[in-house]
The first five atom37 places (N, CA, C, CB, O) and aatype in JSON, in Angstrom:
{
  "aatype": [20, 20, 20, 20, 20, 20, 20, 20, 20, 20, 20, 20, 20, 20, 20, 20, 20, 20, 20, 20, 20, 20, 20, 20, 20, 20, 20, 20, 20, 20, 20, 20, 20, 20, 20, 20, 20, 20, 20, 20, 20, 20, 20, 20, 20, 20, 20, 20, 20, 20, 20, 20, 20, 20, 20, 20, 20, 20, 20, 20, 20, 20, 20, 20, 20, 20, 20, 20, 20, 20, 20, 20, 20, 20, 20, 20, 20, 20, 20, 20, 20, 20, 20, 20, 20, 20, 20, 20, 20, 20, 20, 20, 20, 20, 20, 20, 20, 20, 20, 20, 20, 20, 20, 20, 20, 20, 20, 20, 20, 20, 20, 20, 20, 20, 20, 20, 20, 20, 20, 20, 20, 20, 20, 20, 20, 20, 20, 20, 20, 20, 20, 20, 20, 20, 20, 20, 20, 20, 20, 20, 20, 20, 20, 20, 20, 20, 20, 20],
  "atom_mask": [
    [1, 1, 1, 1, 1],
    [1, 1, 1, 1, 1],
    [1, 1, 1, 1, 1],
    [1, 1, 1, 1, 1],
    [1, 1, 1, 1, 1],
    [1, 1, 1, 1, 1],
    [1, 1, 1, 1, 1],
    [1, 1, 1, 1, 1],
    [1, 1, 1, 1, 1],
    [1, 1, 1, 1, 1],
    [1, 1, 1, 1, 1],
    [1, 1, 1, 1, 1],
    [1, 1, 1, 1, 1],
    [1, 1, 1, 1, 1],
    [1, 1, 1, 1, 1],
    [1, 1, 1, 1, 1],
    [1, 1, 1, 1, 1],
    [1, 1, 1, 1, 1],
    [1, 1, 1, 1, 1],
    [1, 1, 1, 1, 1],
    [1, 1, 1, 1, 1],
    [1, 1, 1, 1, 1],
    [1, 1, 1, 1, 1],
    [1, 1, 1, 1, 1],
    [1, 1, 1, 1, 1],
    [1, 1, 1, 1, 1],
    [1, 1, 1, 1, 1],
    [1, 1, 1, 1, 1],
    [1, 1, 1, 1, 1],
    [1, 1, 1, 1, 1],
    [1, 1, 1, 1, 1],
    [1, 1, 1, 1, 1],
    [1, 1, 1, 1, 1],
    [1, 1, 1, 1, 1],
    [1, 1, 1, 1, 1],
    [1, 1, 1, 1, 1],
    [1, 1, 1, 1, 1],
    [1, 1, 1, 1, 1],
    [1, 1, 1, 1, 1],
    [1, 1, 1, 1, 1],
    [1, 1, 1, 1, 1],
    [1, 1, 1, 1, 1],
    [1, 1, 1, 1, 1],
    [1, 1, 1, 1, 1],
    [1, 1, 1, 1, 1],
    [1, 1, 1, 1, 1],
    [1, 1, 1, 1, 1],
    [1, 1, 1, 1, 1],
    [1, 1, 1, 1, 1],
    [1, 1, 1, 1, 1],
    [1, 1, 1, 1, 1],
    [1, 1, 1, 1, 1],
    [1, 1, 1, 1, 1],
    [1, 1, 1, 1, 1],
    [1, 1, 1, 1, 1],
    [1, 1, 1, 1, 1],
    [1, 1, 1, 1, 1],
    [1, 1, 1, 1, 1],
    [1, 1, 1, 1, 1],
    [1, 1, 1, 1, 1],
    [1, 1, 1, 1, 1],
    [1, 1, 1, 1, 1],
    [1, 1, 1, 1, 1],
    [1, 1, 1, 1, 1],
    [1, 1, 1, 1, 1],
    [1, 1, 1, 1, 1],
    [1, 1, 1, 1, 1],
    [1, 1, 1, 1, 1],
    [1, 1, 1, 1, 1],
    [1, 1, 1, 1, 1],
    [1, 1, 1, 1, 1],
    [1, 1, 1, 1, 1],
    [1, 1, 1, 1, 1],
    [1, 1, 1, 1, 1],
    [1, 1, 1, 1, 1],
    [1, 1, 1, 1, 1],
    [1, 1, 1, 1, 1],
    [1, 1, 1, 1, 1],
    [1, 1, 1, 1, 1],
    [1, 1, 1, 1, 1],
    [1, 1, 1, 1, 1],
    [1, 1, 1, 1, 1],
    [1, 1, 1, 1, 1],
    [1, 1, 1, 1, 1],
    [1, 1, 1, 1, 1],
    [1, 1, 1, 1, 1],
    [1, 1, 1, 1, 1],
    [1, 1, 1, 1, 1],
    [1, 1, 1, 1, 1],
    [1, 1, 1, 1, 1],
    [1, 1, 1, 1, 1],
    [1, 1, 1, 1, 1],
    [1, 1, 1, 1, 1],
    [1, 1, 1, 1, 1],
    [1, 1, 1, 1, 1],
    [1, 1, 1, 1, 1],
    [1, 1, 1, 1, 1],
    [1, 1, 1, 1, 1],
    [1, 1, 1, 1, 1],
    [1, 1, 1, 1, 1],
    [1, 1, 1, 1, 1],
    [1, 1, 1, 1, 1],
    [1, 1, 1, 1, 1],
    [1, 1, 1, 1, 1],
    [1, 1, 1, 1, 1],
    [1, 1, 1, 1, 1],
    [1, 1, 1, 1, 1],
    [1, 1, 1, 1, 1],
    [1, 1, 1, 1, 1],
    [1, 1, 1, 1, 1],
    [1, 1, 1, 1, 1],
    [1, 1, 1, 1, 1],
    [1, 1, 1, 1, 1],
    [1, 1, 1, 1, 1],
    [1, 1, 1, 1, 1],
    [1, 1, 1, 1, 1],
    [1, 1, 1, 1, 1],
    [1, 1, 1, 1, 1],
    [1, 1, 1, 1, 1],
    [1, 1, 1, 1, 1],
    [1, 1, 1, 1, 1],
    [1, 1, 1, 1, 1],
    [1, 1, 1, 1, 1],
    [1, 1, 1, 1, 1],
    [1, 1, 1, 1, 1],
    [1, 1, 1, 1, 1],
    [1, 1, 1, 1, 1],
    [1, 1, 1, 1, 1],
    [1, 1, 1, 1, 1],
    [1, 1, 1, 1, 1],
    [1, 1, 1, 1, 1],
    [1, 1, 1, 1, 1],
    [1, 1, 1, 1, 1],
    [1, 1, 1, 1, 1],
    [1, 1, 1, 1, 1],
    [1, 1, 1, 1, 1],
    [1, 1, 1, 1, 1],
    [1, 1, 1, 1, 1],
    [1, 1, 1, 1, 1],
    [1, 1, 1, 1, 1],
    [1, 1, 1, 1, 1],
    [1, 1, 1, 1, 1],
    [1, 1, 1, 1, 1],
    [1, 1, 1, 1, 1],
    [1, 1, 1, 1, 1],
    [1, 1, 1, 1, 1],
    [1, 1, 1, 1, 1],
    [1, 1, 1, 1, 1]
  ],
  "atom_positions": [
    [[-10.9, 18.97, 13.89], [-10.47, 19.79, 12.77], [-9.0, 20.16, 12.86], [-11.31, 21.03, 12.68], [-8.32, 20.29, 11.84]],
    [[-8.52, 20.34, 14.09], [-7.12, 20.71, 14.27], [-6.21, 19.59, 13.78], [-6.83, 21.02, 15.74], [-5.18, 19.85, 13.16]],
    [[-6.6, 18.35, 14.04], [-5.77, 17.23, 13.63], [-5.7, 17.12, 12.11], [-6.29, 15.93, 14.23], [-4.67, 16.74, 11.56]],
    [[-6.8, 17.45, 11.43], [-6.81, 17.43, 9.97], [-5.87, 18.51, 9.43], [-8.24, 17.63, 9.42], [-5.16, 18.29, 8.45]],
    [[-5.89, 19.66, 10.07], [-5.0, 20.75, 9.65], [-3.53, 20.36, 9.85], [-5.32, 22.05, 10.44], [-2.68, 20.61, 8.99]],
    [[-3.23, 19.73, 11.0], [-1.86, 19.3, 11.26], [-1.42, 18.24, 10.26], [-1.74, 18.76, 12.69], [-0.29, 18.27, 9.77]],
    [[-2.33, 17.3, 9.95], [-1.99, 16.26, 8.98], [-1.74, 16.88, 7.6], [-3.11, 15.21, 8.89], [-0.81, 16.48, 6.9]],
    [[-2.55, 17.84, 7.22], [-2.39, 18.5, 5.93], [-1.04, 19.2, 5.85], [-3.53, 19.52, 5.7], [-0.35, 19.12, 4.84]],
    [[-0.65, 19.9, 6.93], [0.65, 20.56, 6.97], [1.78, 19.53, 6.85], [0.81, 21.37, 8.26], [2.75, 19.76, 6.13]],
    [[1.65, 18.41, 7.56], [2.65, 17.36, 7.52], [2.76, 16.76, 6.12], [2.32, 16.26, 8.55], [3.86, 16.6, 5.59]],
    [[1.62, 16.43, 5.54], [1.6, 15.75, 4.23], [2.12, 16.64, 3.12], [0.21, 15.29, 3.91], [2.67, 16.14, 2.14]],
    [[1.95, 17.94, 3.24], [2.36, 18.84, 2.17], [3.76, 19.39, 2.33], [1.39, 19.97, 2.08], [4.22, 20.18, 1.51]],
    [[4.46, 18.99, 3.39], [5.85, 19.42, 3.55], [6.68, 18.8, 2.44], [6.41, 19.02, 4.95], [6.37, 17.72, 1.94]],
    [[7.72, 19.48, 2.06], [8.57, 19.02, 0.96], [9.18, 17.66, 1.19], [9.66, 20.0, 0.73], [9.26, 16.86, 0.26]],
    [[9.62, 17.36, 2.42], [10.27, 16.09, 2.68], [9.34, 14.91, 2.46], [10.81, 16.06, 4.08], [9.76, 13.88, 1.92]],
    [[8.08, 15.03, 2.87], [7.14, 13.94, 2.71], [6.86, 13.7, 1.24], [5.83, 14.23, 3.46], [6.8, 12.55, 0.79]],
    [[6.69, 14.76, 0.48], [6.44, 14.62, -0.95], [7.67, 14.03, -1.64], [6.08, 15.99, -1.58], [7.52, 13.17, -2.51]],
    [[8.86, 14.47, -1.27], [10.09, 13.9, -1.84], [10.19, 12.42, -1.53], [11.33, 14.64, -1.29], [10.58, 11.63, -2.39]],
    [[9.83, 12.04, -0.31], [9.87, 10.63, 0.07], [8.88, 9.82, -0.76], [9.56, 10.46, 1.56], [9.21, 8.73, -1.22]],
    [[7.69, 10.35, -0.97], [6.68, 9.64, -1.76], [7.16, 9.46, -3.2], [5.34, 10.42, -1.74], [7.0, 8.38, -3.78]],
    [[7.74, 10.49, -3.77], [8.28, 10.37, -5.13], [9.39, 9.32, -5.16], [8.81, 11.74, -5.63], [9.46, 8.53, -6.1]],
    [[10.25, 9.31, -4.15], [11.32, 8.33, -4.08], [10.8, 6.9, -4.0], [12.19, 8.61, -2.89], [11.36, 6.0, -4.63]],
    [[9.73, 6.69, -3.24], [9.15, 5.35, -3.12], [8.59, 4.89, -4.47], [8.04, 5.33, -2.05], [8.79, 3.74, -4.87]],
    [[7.89, 5.78, -5.16], [7.31, 5.43, -6.46], [8.42, 5.12, -7.47], [6.41, 6.57, -6.99], [8.34, 4.13, -8.19]],
    [[9.44, 5.95, -7.51], [10.55, 5.71, -8.44], [11.29, 4.42, -8.06], [11.52, 6.91, -8.44], [11.71, 3.66, -8.93]],
    [[11.44, 4.19, -6.76], [12.08, 2.96, -6.3], [11.31, 1.72, -6.72], [12.22, 2.97, -4.8], [11.92, 0.72, -7.13]],
    [[10.0, 1.76, -6.64], [9.18, 0.62, -7.06], [9.34, 0.37, -8.56], [7.7, 0.86, -6.72], [9.46, -0.78, -8.99]],
    [[9.34, 1.44, -9.34], [9.52, 1.29, -10.79], [10.92, 0.76, -11.1], [9.29, 2.63, -11.51], [11.09, -0.08, -11.98]],
    [[11.91, 1.24, -10.38], [13.29, 0.78, -10.58], [13.42, -0.69, -10.21], [14.28, 1.64, -9.76], [14.16, -1.44, -10.85]],
    [[12.71, -1.1, -9.17], [12.73, -2.5, -8.75], [12.16, -3.4, -9.84], [11.93, -2.68, -7.44], [12.72, -4.47, -10.11]],
    [[11.08, -2.99, -10.47], [10.51, -3.77, -11.57], [11.5, -3.87, -12.73], [9.19, -3.16, -12.05], [11.66, -4.92, -13.34]],
    [[12.14, -2.77, -13.02], [13.12, -2.74, -14.1], [14.28, -3.69, -13.79], [13.66, -1.31, -14.32], [14.69, -4.47, -14.65]],
    [[14.79, -3.63, -12.57], [15.9, -4.5, -12.17], [15.49, -5.96, -12.23], [16.36, -4.14, -10.75], [16.25, -6.79, -12.73]],
    [[14.3, -6.28, -11.73], [13.84, -7.67, -11.77], [13.75, -8.18, -13.21], [12.48, -7.81, -11.08], [14.1, -9.32, -13.49]],
    [[13.28, -7.34, -14.11], [13.18, -7.74, -15.51], [14.56, -7.94, -16.12], [12.4, -6.7, -16.31], [14.78, -8.9, -16.87]],
    [[15.5, -7.06, -15.8], [16.87, -7.2, -16.32], [17.46, -8.53, -15.86], [17.76, -6.02, -15.86], [18.07, -9.25, -16.65]],
    [[17.28, -8.85, -14.59], [17.84, -10.1, -14.06], [17.16, -11.3, -14.7], [17.7, -10.15, -12.52], [17.82, -12.19, -15.23]],
    [[15.83, -11.32, -14.65], [15.06, -12.48, -15.1], [15.11, -12.67, -16.61], [13.61, -12.35, -14.65], [15.23, -13.8, -17.09]],
    [[15.02, -11.58, -17.37], [14.86, -11.69, -18.81], [16.14, -11.51, -19.62], [13.87, -10.69, -19.25], [16.21, -11.95, -20.77]],
    [[17.16, -10.87, -19.04], [18.37, -10.58, -19.81], [19.61, -11.27, -19.26], [18.6, -9.09, -19.85], [20.38, -11.85, -20.02]],
    [[19.82, -11.2, -17.95], [21.06, -11.74, -17.38], [21.01, -13.26, -17.16], [21.37, -11.06, -16.05], [21.93, -13.97, -17.55]],
    [[19.94, -13.73, -16.56], [19.89, -15.15, -16.2], [19.77, -16.12, -17.38], [18.75, -15.37, -15.28], [20.36, -17.2, -17.3]],
    [[19.05, -15.81, -18.46], [19.01, -16.77, -19.58], [20.38, -17.12, -20.17], [18.14, -16.23, -20.66], [20.65, -18.31, -20.38]],
    [[21.25, -16.13, -20.44], [22.57, -16.54, -20.96], [23.4, -17.32, -19.94], [23.36, -15.31, -21.4], [24.13, -18.24, -20.3]],
    [[23.28, -16.95, -18.66], [24.01, -17.7, -17.63], [23.49, -19.13, -17.57], [23.87, -17.02, -16.24], [24.28, -20.07, -17.48]],
    [[22.19, -19.31, -17.61], [21.6, -20.65, -17.63], [22.02, -21.44, -18.84], [20.09, -20.55, -17.59], [22.26, -22.65, -18.74]],
    [[22.11, -20.78, -20.0], [22.55, -21.46, -21.22], [24.0, -21.93, -21.08], [22.4, -20.53, -22.43], [24.33, -23.05, -21.48]],
    [[24.85, -21.07, -20.52], [26.26, -21.44, -20.33], [26.41, -22.59, -19.34], [27.05, -20.24, -19.84], [27.37, -23.36, -19.44]],
    [[25.49, -22.72, -18.4], [25.57, -23.78, -17.39], [24.77, -25.02, -17.79], [25.07, -23.26, -16.06], [24.4, -25.83, -16.93]],
    [[24.52, -25.18, -19.07], [23.85, -26.4, -19.53], [22.35, -26.26, -19.62], [24.19, -27.53, -18.63], [21.62, -27.18, -19.24]],
    [[21.88, -25.14, -20.11], [20.44, -24.89, -20.31], [19.64, -25.03, -19.01], [19.88, -25.85, -21.36], [18.59, -25.67, -18.98]],
    [[20.17, -24.42, -17.96], [19.52, -24.44, -16.65], [18.62, -23.21, -16.55], [20.57, -24.46, -15.48], [19.04, -22.1, -16.87]],
    [[17.38, -23.41, -16.1], [16.49, -22.28, -15.82], [16.51, -22.07, -14.31], [15.02, -22.54, -16.36], [15.97, -22.89, -13.56]],
    [[17.12, -20.99, -13.87], [17.32, -20.77, -12.45], [16.03, -20.74, -11.64], [18.06, -19.49, -12.25], [16.01, -21.13, -10.48]],
    [[14.95, -20.28, -12.26], [13.71, -20.2, -11.5], [13.17, -21.59, -11.16], [12.67, -19.42, -12.28], [12.32, -21.72, -10.28]],
    [[13.65, -22.62, -11.84], [13.21, -23.99, -11.55], [14.2, -24.77, -10.68], [12.98, -24.74, -12.85], [14.07, -25.98, -10.53]],
    [[15.19, -24.09, -10.13], [16.13, -24.77, -9.23], [15.56, -24.75, -7.8], [17.54, -24.09, -9.27], [15.32, -23.68, -7.23]],
    [[15.36, -25.94, -7.25], [14.79, -26.03, -5.91], [15.13, -27.38, -5.29], [13.25, -25.83, -5.95], [15.47, -28.34, -5.99]],
    [[15.04, -27.43, -3.99], [15.14, -28.69, -3.25], [13.73, -29.06, -2.82], [16.12, -28.59, -2.02], [13.01, -28.25, -2.23]],
    [[13.34, -30.3, -3.11], [12.02, -30.78, -2.71], [12.17, -31.49, -1.37], [11.4, -31.73, -3.79], [12.85, -32.51, -1.28]],
    [[11.56, -30.97, -0.34], [11.65, -31.56, 1.0], [10.53, -32.56, 1.27], [11.62, -30.46, 2.05], [10.54, -33.24, 2.3]],
    [[9.56, -32.66, 0.37], [8.4, -33.53, 0.58], [8.54, -34.89, -0.07], [7.17, -32.86, 0.07], [7.69, -35.76, 0.15]],
    [[9.57, -35.11, -0.85], [9.68, -36.35, -1.61], [8.88, -36.22, -2.89], [9.2, -37.56, -0.78], [8.1, -35.28, -3.04]],
    [[9.05, -37.12, -3.8], [8.33, -37.06, -5.07], [9.15, -36.33, -6.11], [6.97, -36.37, -4.88], [10.1, -35.6, -5.79]],
    [[8.78, -36.53, -7.36], [9.49, -35.93, -8.49], [8.57, -34.96, -9.21], [10.02, -37.01, -9.46], [7.42, -35.28, -9.51]],
    [[9.09, -33.77, -9.51], [8.32, -32.75, -10.23], [9.24, -32.13, -11.27], [7.75, -31.66, -9.26], [10.42, -31.91, -11.01]],
    [[8.69, -31.84, -12.44], [9.48, -31.28, -13.52], [9.91, -29.84, -13.25], [8.7, -31.35, -14.82], [11.03, -29.43, -13.56]],
    [[8.99, -29.06, -12.67], [9.26, -27.65, -12.44], [8.86, -27.26, -11.02], [8.51, -26.77, -13.48], [8.16, -28.0, -10.33]],
    [[9.32, -26.11, -10.6], [8.95, -25.58, -9.3], [7.45, -25.32, -9.25], [9.73, -24.29, -9.0], [6.81, -25.56, -8.22]],
    [[6.89, -24.83, -10.34], [5.45, -24.56, -10.39], [4.65, -25.84, -10.16], [5.07, -23.93, -11.74], [3.66, -25.84, -9.43]],
    [[5.08, -26.93, -10.78], [4.39, -28.21, -10.6], [4.5, -28.68, -9.16], [4.96, -29.27, -11.56], [3.54, -29.22, -8.61]],
    [[5.66, -28.5, -8.55], [5.85, -28.91, -7.15], [4.97, -28.08, -6.23], [7.33, -28.78, -6.73], [4.37, -28.61, -5.3]],
    [[4.89, -26.78, -6.49], [4.07, -25.91, -5.64], [2.58, -26.22, -5.82], [4.34, -24.44, -5.97], [1.83, -26.19, -4.85]],
    [[2.16, -26.52, -7.04], [0.76, -26.87, -7.27], [0.4, -28.17, -6.57], [0.48, -26.99, -8.77], [-0.74, -28.34, -6.14]],
    [[1.35, -29.08, -6.45], [1.11, -30.35, -5.76], [1.19, -30.19, -4.25], [2.11, -31.41, -6.23], [0.92, -31.14, -3.51]],
    [[1.57, -29.01, -3.78], [1.66, -28.75, -2.34], [2.95, -29.22, -1.71], [0.52, -29.4, -1.65], [3.03, -29.39, -0.49]],
    [[3.97, -29.44, -2.52], [5.26, -29.9, -2.0], [5.97, -28.75, -1.27], [6.15, -30.46, -3.14], [5.86, -27.59, -1.65]],
    [[6.69, -29.12, -0.22], [7.51, -28.14, 0.51], [8.86, -28.07, -0.2], [7.68, -28.54, 2.04], [9.54, -29.08, -0.39]],
    [[9.23, -26.84, -0.61], [10.45, -26.67, -1.39], [11.31, -25.55, -0.84], [10.11, -26.4, -2.86], [10.82, -24.61, -0.21]],
    [[12.59, -25.67, -1.1], [13.54, -24.57, -0.87], [13.91, -24.07, -2.25], [14.82, -25.02, -0.02], [14.55, -24.79, -3.02]],
    [[13.54, -22.85, -2.57], [13.65, -22.29, -3.91], [14.96, -21.52, -4.08], [12.46, -21.38, -4.22], [14.94, -20.29, -4.14]],
    [[16.06, -22.21, -4.15], [17.35, -21.53, -4.2], [17.6, -20.83, -5.54], [18.46, -22.51, -3.94], [18.38, -19.88, -5.59]],
    [[16.97, -21.27, -6.61], [17.12, -20.58, -7.9], [16.51, -19.19, -7.87], [16.47, -21.41, -9.01], [17.11, -18.23, -8.36]],
    [[15.31, -19.07, -7.29], [14.69, -17.75, -7.14], [15.51, -16.87, -6.21], [13.25, -17.89, -6.6], [15.6, -15.66, -6.41]],
    [[16.12, -17.49, -5.2], [16.97, -16.74, -4.28], [18.19, -16.18, -5.0], [17.4, -17.64, -3.11], [18.59, -15.04, -4.76]],
    [[18.77, -16.97, -5.89], [19.93, -16.51, -6.68], [19.5, -15.32, -7.55], [20.5, -17.66, -7.57], [20.23, -14.33, -7.64]],
    [[18.34, -15.42, -8.18], [17.83, -14.3, -8.98], [17.67, -13.05, -8.13], [16.48, -14.67, -9.64], [18.01, -11.95, -8.56]],
    [[17.14, -13.22, -6.92], [16.93, -12.08, -6.02], [18.26, -11.46, -5.6], [16.14, -12.52, -4.77], [18.37, -10.23, -5.53]],
    [[19.25, -12.28, -5.33], [20.57, -11.75, -4.95], [21.17, -10.94, -6.1], [21.53, -12.91, -4.57], [21.7, -9.85, -5.88]],
    [[21.08, -11.44, -7.31], [21.62, -10.71, -8.46], [20.87, -9.4, -8.65], [21.54, -11.57, -9.75], [21.48, -8.36, -8.92]],
    [[19.54, -9.43, -8.5], [18.75, -8.2, -8.59], [19.16, -7.18, -7.53], [17.28, -8.52, -8.45], [19.26, -5.99, -7.82]],
    [[19.39, -7.67, -6.3], [19.84, -6.78, -5.23], [21.19, -6.15, -5.56], [19.93, -7.54, -3.9], [21.38, -4.95, -5.37]],
    [[22.12, -6.94, -6.06], [23.45, -6.42, -6.38], [23.38, -5.37, -7.48], [24.37, -7.57, -6.81], [24.08, -4.36, -7.42]],
    [[22.54, -5.59, -8.49], [22.39, -4.6, -9.56], [21.79, -3.31, -8.99], [21.5, -5.15, -10.7], [22.26, -2.22, -9.32]],
    [[20.76, -3.43, -8.16], [20.13, -2.26, -7.55], [21.12, -1.51, -6.68], [18.91, -2.68, -6.73], [21.22, -0.28, -6.77]],
    [[21.85, -2.23, -5.84], [22.82, -1.59, -4.95], [23.91, -0.87, -5.76], [23.46, -2.63, -4.01], [24.33, 0.23, -5.4]],
    [[24.36, -1.49, -6.85], [25.38, -0.87, -7.7], [24.85, 0.41, -8.34], [25.85, -1.86, -8.79], [25.55, 1.42, -8.37]],
    [[23.63, 0.37, -8.84], [23.04, 1.56, -9.46], [22.88, 2.69, -8.45], [21.68, 1.22, -10.09], [23.16, 3.85, -8.77]],
    [[22.45, 2.36, -7.24], [22.3, 3.38, -6.2], [23.66, 3.95, -5.82], [21.59, 2.8, -4.96], [23.8, 5.15, -5.63]],
    [[24.67, 3.08, -5.71], [26.03, 3.53, -5.41], [26.51, 4.53, -6.46], [26.98, 2.32, -5.34], [27.06, 5.58, -6.12]],
    [[26.3, 4.19, -7.74], [26.74, 5.1, -8.81], [25.99, 6.42, -8.76], [26.55, 4.45, -10.17], [26.57, 7.48, -9.01]],
    [[24.7, 6.37, -8.44], [23.91, 7.6, -8.37], [24.39, 8.48, -7.22], [22.42, 7.27, -8.21], [24.54, 9.69, -7.39]],
    [[24.64, 7.89, -6.06], [25.13, 8.66, -4.9], [26.5, 9.24, -5.2], [25.18, 7.76, -3.63], [26.81, 10.37, -4.82]],
    [[27.33, 8.45, -5.87], [28.67, 8.93, -6.23], [28.57, 10.16, -7.15], [29.48, 7.81, -6.91], [29.31, 11.13, -6.97]],
    [[27.66, 10.11, -8.12], [27.47, 11.24, -9.03], [26.96, 12.46, -8.27], [26.49, 10.86, -10.14], [27.43, 13.57, -8.51]],
    [[26.0, 12.26, -7.38], [25.45, 13.38, -6.6], [26.54, 14.0, -5.73], [24.27, 12.9, -5.72], [26.65, 15.22, -5.66]],
    [[27.35, 13.17, -5.07], [28.43, 13.69, -4.23], [29.45, 14.46, -5.06], [29.13, 12.54, -3.49], [29.97, 15.48, -4.6]],
    [[29.76, 13.99, -6.26], [30.7, 14.69, -7.13], [30.14, 16.07, -7.5], [30.99, 13.87, -8.41], [30.87, 17.06, -7.49]],
    [[28.85, 16.13, -7.83], [28.24, 17.41, -8.18], [28.24, 18.35, -6.98], [26.8, 17.21, -8.7], [28.43, 19.56, -7.14]],
    [[28.02, 17.83, -5.78], [28.05, 18.68, -4.58], [29.45, 19.24, -4.34], [27.59, 17.87, -3.34], [29.6, 20.42, -4.01]],
    [[30.47, 18.39, -4.52], [31.85, 18.87, -4.32], [32.19, 19.95, -5.34], [32.84, 17.7, -4.44], [32.86, 20.93, -4.99]],
    [[31.75, 19.78, -6.58], [32.02, 20.81, -7.6], [31.31, 22.11, -7.24], [31.55, 20.33, -8.99], [31.86, 23.19, -7.43]],
    [[30.11, 22.0, -6.7], [29.36, 23.19, -6.3], [30.09, 23.91, -5.16], [27.93, 22.81, -5.86], [30.15, 25.14, -5.14]],
    [[30.64, 23.14, -4.22], [31.35, 23.74, -3.08], [32.66, 24.38, -3.52], [31.62, 22.69, -2.01], [33.1, 25.36, -2.9]],
    [[33.3, 23.85, -4.57], [34.57, 24.38, -5.03], [34.44, 25.68, -5.79], [35.25, 23.37, -5.89], [35.42, 26.43, -5.91]],
    [[33.25, 25.97, -6.31], [33.07, 27.21, -7.06], [33.38, 28.4, -6.17], [31.64, 27.32, -7.63], [32.93, 28.44, -5.02]],
    [[34.13, 29.37, -6.68], [34.45, 30.53, -5.85], [33.18, 31.3, -5.51], [35.47, 31.46, -6.57], [32.3, 31.51, -6.35]],
    [[33.11, 31.7, -4.27], [31.96, 32.46, -3.82], [32.05, 33.88, -4.38], [31.87, 32.48, -2.27], [33.13, 34.48, -4.41]],
    [[30.93, 34.39, -4.79], [30.89, 35.73, -5.35], [31.17, 36.74, -4.24], [29.51, 36.01, -6.02], [30.48, 36.75, -3.22]],
    [[32.18, 37.57, -4.46], [32.5, 38.59, -3.46], [31.7, 39.84, -3.76], [34.02, 38.89, -3.45], [31.44, 40.18, -4.91]],
    [[31.33, 40.49, -2.72], [30.54, 41.7, -2.85], [31.42, 42.83, -3.39], [29.9, 42.1, -1.49], [32.55, 43.03, -2.93]],
    [[30.89, 43.56, -4.35], [31.6, 44.71, -4.92], [30.88, 46.01, -4.6], [31.77, 44.55, -6.43], [31.37, 47.1, -4.91]],
    [[29.71, 45.89, -3.99], [28.95, 47.08, -3.64], [28.49, 47.01, -2.2], [27.74, 47.25, -4.58], [28.51, 45.95, -1.56]],
    [[28.07, 48.16, -1.69], [27.5, 48.24, -0.35], [26.28, 49.15, -0.42], [28.55, 48.77, 0.71], [26.22, 50.02, -1.29]],
    [[25.32, 48.98, 0.48], [24.15, 49.85, 0.43], [24.46, 51.19, 1.09], [22.95, 49.19, 1.11], [25.17, 51.26, 2.09]],
    [[23.91, 52.24, 0.53], [24.02, 53.57, 1.13], [23.1, 53.59, 2.35], [23.63, 54.71, 0.09], [21.95, 53.17, 2.26]],
    [[23.61, 54.06, 3.46], [22.82, 54.09, 4.7], [21.69, 55.11, 4.66], [23.73, 54.38, 5.88], [20.79, 55.07, 5.49]],
    [[21.73, 56.03, 3.7], [20.73, 57.1, 3.65], [19.66, 56.84, 2.58], [21.42, 58.44, 3.37], [18.47, 56.94, 2.86]],
    [[20.09, 56.49, 1.36], [19.1, 56.29, 0.29], [18.95, 54.81, -0.09], [19.5, 57.1, -0.94], [18.1, 54.48, -0.92]],
    [[19.76, 53.94, 0.49], [19.71, 52.49, 0.3], [20.0, 52.02, -1.12], [18.36, 51.98, 0.71], [19.66, 50.9, -1.49]],
    [[20.63, 52.86, -1.93], [21.06, 52.43, -3.26], [22.41, 51.72, -3.11], [21.16, 53.64, -4.25], [23.12, 51.93, -2.13]],
    [[22.75, 50.88, -4.09], [24.03, 50.18, -4.06], [25.11, 51.07, -4.64], [23.95, 48.86, -4.84], [24.95, 51.67, -5.71]],
    [[26.22, 51.15, -3.92], [27.34, 51.97, -4.37], [28.6, 51.12, -4.29], [27.49, 53.28, -3.51], [28.65, 50.18, -3.5]],
    [[29.63, 51.42, -5.1], [30.89, 50.66, -5.04], [31.52, 50.73, -3.64], [31.88, 51.19, -6.1], [31.37, 51.72, -2.93]],
    [[32.22, 49.66, -3.27], [32.86, 49.61, -1.95], [33.87, 50.74, -1.74], [33.54, 48.27, -1.76], [34.01, 51.23, -0.63]],
    [[34.57, 51.15, -2.8], [35.59, 52.18, -2.67], [35.01, 53.6, -2.64], [36.56, 52.06, -3.81], [35.74, 54.55, -2.38]],
    [[33.72, 53.75, -2.89], [33.13, 55.09, -2.96], [33.19, 55.78, -1.61], [31.67, 55.02, -3.45], [32.99, 55.16, -0.56]],
    [[33.48, 57.1, -1.65], [33.47, 57.9, -0.43], [32.25, 58.82, -0.38], [34.74, 58.73, -0.33], [31.98, 59.45, 0.64]],
    [[31.52, 58.87, -1.5], [30.3, 59.68, -1.57], [29.28, 58.93, -2.42], [30.59, 61.12, -2.17], [29.63, 58.36, -3.45]],
    [[28.03, 58.92, -1.99], [26.95, 58.26, -2.72], [26.63, 59.08, -3.97], [25.68, 58.1, -1.83], [26.38, 60.28, -3.87]],
    [[26.62, 58.45, -5.16], [26.33, 59.21, -6.37], [24.85, 59.59, -6.49], [26.75, 58.41, -7.58], [24.49, 60.42, -7.32]],
    [[23.99, 58.99, -5.67], [22.56, 59.28, -5.77], [22.11, 60.38, -4.81], [21.76, 58.03, -5.5], [21.4, 61.31, -5.2]],
    [[22.54, 60.27, -3.54], [22.1, 61.28, -2.57], [23.23, 62.17, -2.07], [21.45, 60.59, -1.38], [23.01, 63.06, -1.26]],
    [[24.42, 61.94, -2.55], [25.66, 62.68, -2.24], [26.07, 62.63, -0.78], [25.49, 64.11, -2.63], [26.79, 63.5, -0.31]],
    [[25.6, 61.61, -0.05], [26.05, 61.44, 1.34], [27.51, 61.02, 1.35], [25.18, 60.39, 2.09], [27.96, 60.3, 0.46]],
    [[28.26, 61.48, 2.36], [29.67, 61.16, 2.45], [29.88, 59.95, 3.37], [30.48, 62.37, 2.95], [29.18, 59.77, 4.36]],
    [[30.88, 59.12, 2.99], [31.27, 57.97, 3.78], [32.73, 58.1, 4.15], [31.02, 56.65, 3.02], [33.49, 58.76, 3.44]],
    [[33.13, 57.5, 5.24], [34.53, 57.57, 5.61], [35.21, 56.25, 5.42], [34.68, 58.02, 7.03], [36.41, 56.12, 5.69]]
  ]
}
């Protein structure tokens, strides 16, 4: 029972929950990035390079001719899929750039927060009645205690 209690304390700590949320958001962001690369960026690039579909770019190490990578894989051919690798590299670069921009924004907000002037105290507590009185006061207006 003690181990269950310890696990519960661990799992409910803020850092673990923040990490879990980050993983879920990261997975969703990864799907978004993959779609941007596959569906938006690569088709125009392929069109500019002579109607090339990057996902079908591969080296066949087994010999034989196949129209597409899917056909080669279904036939059991050994392939080096450099087109898919190019798509993955572009997806990584987009993800890294987005994370860089997000960290840059967070750091800027932190610096602005640090630059804000700290609020200076204008009152002090009365040692007798614990009410707040102005720093310059020599007598408490509530209990009439004198200060030096």
